N, C-alpha and C positions, 0 to 999 in steps of 0.2 A: 504494500500500500504506500503510495507516494502522493504528496500534495505539494505543488510548486506554485507559489504566488509570484506575480509579475505585474508590471505596469506602474509601479511607484515612481516618484521623482520629486523634483523641486517645483513648487508652484506658489504664486503670490496669493494672498488672501482674496477670497472671492472666486478663485479659479476652480477648475474641475480636473479630475483624473478618473480613469476607469481601471480598476484592478481586475486581474484574471487569476483564476486558480485552476490549473490543469491537474486532474486526478487520474491516477492509474492504479490498477489492482482491485478496484471496486467501482460500483455505479453510484454516482452522486445522487441520482434521483430515487435511490432505494431507501434513503433515510434522511435524517436531519443533517443539514450542513450549516456551518457557522463562519462568520468573520469575527475575529478578535484582534485586538491591537495592544501594543505595549509601548507606552511613552517612556522616555528616559527617566530612570529612577522610580518608576511606578510599576504596579502589578499589572498583570494582563487584565484587559477590560473587554467584556462582551460588547460587540457592536451590532450584529444583525444575525438573523437566523432564517432559514427556509426549510419548511417541512417537506416530506416526500410528496405530499399532495399539492405543494406549491404555496402554502400559506407563508407569509412573511412577517417578521417582527424586527423592531428596531429599538435600540437604546434611545432614551429621551434626548440625549445630547446630539443625536444625528438624525432624528426623525424629521422628515420633510426635506432633508438634504441628500441623504444617501438612499440608494435603491439596490437591493440584492436581486439577482436573477441567475438563471442557469441556461445552458445550452445542452440538452440531453445528448444530442448527436455528437457533440464534441466532448462530452463529459467534463464540462468546464463550468465553474462558478464565477460569477462576476460581482463587483461592487462598484456601482457608479456613484461617484462622490462629487457633489456640486456645492457651491458656496462654501468652499473650504476655509477653515479658520486656523490660526496658529495653534490652537489647542488640539487640532486634529493631527498634529505632528506625532508620528509613532511608526513603529514597524507593524505592518499589517500581515496577519496570517489567516489562512483558511484552516478549518479544523472540523473534526467529526464530533466534537463535544464543546459545550459552551465555556468550559474552563480553559480550553486551549491545550489540554494535555496531549491531544493527538495532532497538534498543529504540524504543518510542514515547514518548508523554508519560507521565510517572510520576504516582504518587499518594503523598502523604506519610503515613507511619505513625509516630506518636509514642506511646511506651509510658512512662508516668511516673506516679508517685504524687503 
């Protein structure tokens, strides 16, 4: 089982990024999938979830700005991030659990002017 996040980068406040998470060894649509993040010096924080049925959930801090989605044919999870803020700066991971214990390799997102 592997999870590989990509798409991070440096963006100014108010900007957008789309993160991707390519999965192998299992089918992402068969269960819950999560995005979590870890800011410097802080614990891992849950960001968003998608159920097998496609229901989506968001942390209050990102609600209305971030959108989780998936492409079943590509077995890939996405996180569209709009109206980015400096406090969104973190390493972002996709995971098979909300605590991030099963997270794969992350991608750095830096929001700064």
